[in-house]
N, C-alpha and C positions, 0 to 999 in steps of 0.2 A: 441254707445250710443250718442246722441246732447245731448248740456246742455244750457237750457232757460234760459238768464240773464236777473232777474225779479230787478225791485229797487232794493230790499233786498241784491239778493246775488252783483249786480252792489256796494253798502254802503259797506257792509261786506267785498269784498274784498281788496277796497280800503285804510279801516282801517287796516285788513293786513297788507298790504304791506308798509302801513306810520306806526305803530307802536302806535301812539296814536298822536290823532287829535280829536279838538274842532267840535260844533254844526256850527260854524259861516264859517268853513273851508268845511265842508260836503255840506251847502245850496248853499254857491257859485260853489262850483265844478260841484254838480249835476243840479245847476239853477231849485231847489227846493221849495216849499212856504214852511214856517219856521215853521206852523204847520202840514203839512207834514213830513215834517223830523222830528220832534219831535216824531210827533205819529210810525213812521219808528222806532224810535230809541228804546223807549219806546216797543213795539213790538218786536227786539230784545233782549234787557235785560232782556225781561220777560221768553224770551226764551230761556235764559241762554246763549245766542252766545254773548253779548259786556256785559261787564262790566262798568263804574267810574273807570278813576284813576283821581282821585285827581281832581284839577283846575289849569286851567293856570294863565298866568300873565295877570294884568288889564289893560284896553288902557283909564282908565279913569272911567267906568262904574261898575261894578257887574265884579267876577274873572270866567273866563267860565269855566265849563263845559268840561273834558278832557273824551274823551274811546277810548276803546281798545280792542280790541277781547279778549272770555274768553280761556286759554289757556288748561282749562278743561272741558269742554264744551264735545267733542269728541276727537281721540284718531284716527289717521291715518296709516296706509302701505303701504309703496313705496317699490316694488315687481321691479328686475330687471331679466329680462329674457337673458343671451347672449349666445356666442357661448364660450367663451373659461371661463368665471367665471357668477356666478348666486350672487344676494344680495337680502338682505330684511329686511327692517328693520320699528320700533315702533317708530311713531312721535307723540307731542301733537299738539297743533292747533296753538304754535305761532313755528312748524317747528323744536323745541327741541328735538334732534336724543335721545331716549328712550334707546331703543337696539337696537342690528344689527348683522347680519353675514353674512358671504361668503362660499362660495364652489366654486371648480372647477366643470365644465361641463365636461363633458366626457363619452365614447360608453355606460355607464350602466345608465344615466343621462335620463330614459327614460321619460314622462309623466306622468305616473302612481308614477315612483319615485319622481321623480319631486314634484307631488303636495302634495306626503306622507312629503315630505323634509317641503314645504310650511306649509303643517299643523299643524307639529310637532313646524315647530318655532313660528307660531302664538300661539299655546296652551303655550308653555313655556313663551313665553314675557309674555301671559294676566298674566300667574300664578304668575311670577315675581315681577311683579307690584300689583297686586292683583288688575285687572280690569275683569269686566264681558263684553262677547262677544255685548252687547246691547250696550257699551260704543263708540263701534268702527263705525265709519262713514262712513268707505270702504276704500277698498284700489286700489290706481293706481295699474298697469303693465304697464312698461318702455319696450318692446319686441324687439330682433329683425325680420325687416321686410321679405319681404311683408305680411301686413296684411289688413284685413276688419276691423279695428274700427268699423262701426255704428253694426255689427253682431259678434264683440267680436272674431274673428279667428286668429289665424297665420296660414296663409297660402302654404306656399312653402319656408321655410326659407335655404341658402346656405348653405356648410362646417359645418353644425352640426352633433356633434359628436355619436351623437345616433339618433334612430329610431324610427318614429312613430308621428312626427312632424307635420306633413302635413295636412293643413284644421282642425287643431286642434280649439273647442269651448271652448280658454281658459278659458274665461269670467264666461262660466255660470260651469265646471268643478268646479271654486274656488267659484263659490257663495255656488254651492250645499253642497260643505265639509265647505265652513266655515259660512254661512248663513249670510252675509254683501255683499253691491255691490260692485261690481269691473269695475274700467276703463280702456279702454287698448290704450293703443297710441304705438308709435317705441319709439325704446331707445334713439334716435337721438332728437326727437323732447321732450321727459321727462329731459332729461340732460341740453338742451337751458335752458326750462324752471325753470329748477333746479334752470341754476348759475344765470338766470335772476333774480330769486328771491332774492338768495346769495348777488345781485351785487344792489337789490332794490333801496339803496339809494345813486347809483347815478343816477338814471334815462335812464339808458340806452336805447331806443328803437329799433337801426337797430344792429341786431346781427349774426352771422355766428359761429355756430357749427359741427368741423369735427373731429368725430374717426376714428383713422385707428388700425384694429386689425388684425383679420380672413377676413374683406373685408375693405370695406371704408362706412360711413356711415355720413349724416349730417341731417342739419334743421337749418331753415331761419325763422329769428322773424325781422316784419318790421310795426314799429307804435307800438312795442309791445306786436303784437301778432305772432302768429305763419302763419306762408304760407304755405296751402294746397296746393295740386293739385289736379287733376282728378281721381289717382292713389296715393296710399302710394310709396312716391317719397325718402323714405328715403335709396335707396340705388345706386341712381340714378350716384350721385356724380363718383361712380366708373365703371359707362359705359363712363363717359367724352373722347371724342379722343384726345389722346395729341400725338401719331405718327401713319401715316393714312398708311396702307397699300396697297394693290395692290385692288385701288377703282374699279378693273372692275371685279373682282369676291367678288360676293352678302358676306356678310357678314367676310368677312375678315379685316376689319379695326375694329373688336373687337378685334384681337391680339394687338391693340395699346391703348386698352383702359386704362384708370390709377390704375384701378383695378390692370391689369397685370406686372407693372413696382413696385406698392405701396400697397403691404397688406404683412401680416405675411407667407400668402401661397405661395408667391411670391421670398419675400428674400429665405424663406427653397427651396425654388427649386433651384434659383442660386446658394445656397452655396451646395446644393448635388452637383449639377454638376463639383463644383470647387474639391468637394473633390473626385468624382468619379475620376478627372481629378489628383491629387495629390500635389494641391495648396494651400493647408491650412495648417497653420505652428501650429495651437495648435489642430490634430485632436484627438491627445493620449490622452490628457486630456477629451474631449465630446465624446469618441467613446462610441455607444448605444451599445446594447447586437443584435442586427440582425443585418444583411446588407440589401440594395435595392437592390431583385437582382440579389446580390451576385459581383457587381461592386461598391456601393459607400453603405455610414452608412446610417443608419435611423436618419435622422435631425429635431429635434425639436424644436421650438422657446427657451424652456429654453435652451437645447447644441449652441442655436445659442448666448444668452446672456452667456452663461459662456465664448462660445468663442469672443466673445466681450470686456469682461470686463480682458481674458486676455489679450488683445495686439492683437488680429488678424490682420493683414491689411489688408487680402484678406476678410473679413466679416466685418470691419470697413468702407470698400470702397464700400460692398454693400447699408448698412445700410447708408452711406451718398447719395451713388447715388437714393434710392429710398427716403429719403428727399429729392432731388431736386427736384424728380420727382413731389414729392408730393409740392413742393412751385409754380411749374409748375400750376397743378391744381388749387392753392389757387388762386393764383393770376389771373385765369379764374373766378373763382365764385369773387373774391375781383371785380373786372374791370367793371361787369353784376350789383353784388350787391350792392356794395359801402352801408358794412357794418360800422360801427364807433367800435365793438370790434370784433375778432376773436377768438374764445376758441378751440383749440386744444387735443385732449384726446386720449386715446386708449392704450396696448400695447405697439405700435410702436414705439409713438412720449415717452411713457415712459422708453422706453430701451435704450436710454442714450442721457444726455443733448446735444450732437451733430446733433442728430435727428430734437430735437426742432429749435436749431437755426438756421439749413441750412436749414428747411424748410422755415422757416422765413425771412433767408434772400434774400433766391430766389423770392419769395412772393413778399416779398417790390421793390426789386430790376427790378419787375414786372410790379408793378403795377402802372395805368395809372395816374399821374397828381401827382405822389411819386417826390420830399416831403412834396409839397401845402397837399396834402391830403395821413396822415398818420393813416389809426387803427392800433387800441392796439390790438397785442394779448397776448395770455395767455392759461396758463394748467388750469382757471380757479380758484374756490377756494374749489368745493365741489371735486372734480379729482374722482378717483371711485366711492364715494357715488354719484356723480349728477342726472344718472339715478333713481334708488330707490327714493331718494329726490324729485325730480321733479318730480315722477310719484303720490308718497303724494300731493305735491301743486296742481294738478295737479286735485282732488278731493277737498282739501279746497276751490280753487277756482271754484267751482261749486255748493256753499255751498251758503246759507240755505235755 
């Protein structure tokens, strides 16, 4: 779904981002005649989208009227659809979270089961807060790609535990069940939108977001706007070649892609090989209920975290190795994009502090012009809430 930016939309979004503004500030920002701005503000107030917020300080004349968005004009839902966990949150128009719930994605979470879970959560949140469905402005969805954003489709997600998620018209299905508009973007983009919104008082214009979990996902912001390619590029970072194979063989270099070194699945596979060779020191504590072909234990990410916290040296080394490769991939992106701030998220980054620290150290040591140019690294302010909150912000920014 494409969004047309009207003058009212631009003014509303500007006020929402800054909290409280004066008419004079708006006139200066948008180069709009005073009479036109007054008329636009009056229309937004009459529509209950804005409200007056007292008066500002006098500069010699009358104290100026200040304006802010009306937090109870409507309410927003943000939905995350991911491979490991999904979540939904309810927000007012000031992006205050009112309710939220998170659940694990497993082989039972088919689209029908998932949609029923979302519908149940929506109805429960509305009941808890005494809201009518008509008060909901819309829902934003941040989903695992690849996507067709314009048509509202989840196309062909990899590593999804349940069946039935291919070519899924997620927006249409949600709108039929819920009765309000639904917007779709990939989860990396909505996470970056959410983090940018949370940092709006710091006025970052160039940002990079990288999520490392079952796969790798990234998003880029330039001049305060998301960067889109000719196709959904959320997972493209995972295809970055950092170790070339036999280039005479078509397709062989894919084995040297970043994702083959840096992902939950990559570490699971490597640790499984170590377990089969008897090289782990904490196998007994994390022993699974079955075996891998009779030769090695079934290793899940949860078991890896257990071994990591138990101090298994080999598992720690595998995590640090993955973090170092991630640092190389980050350096490649940073040297091309030159962001002011880099936000790192996902299950792998949050597994242990050494993963974040190692990735950042390697990225910095390979950054061109460092230390004269030093992008800031962070795990973000919203963390696990970033995707859902950013999806809700996506809906807010298309108002009125």
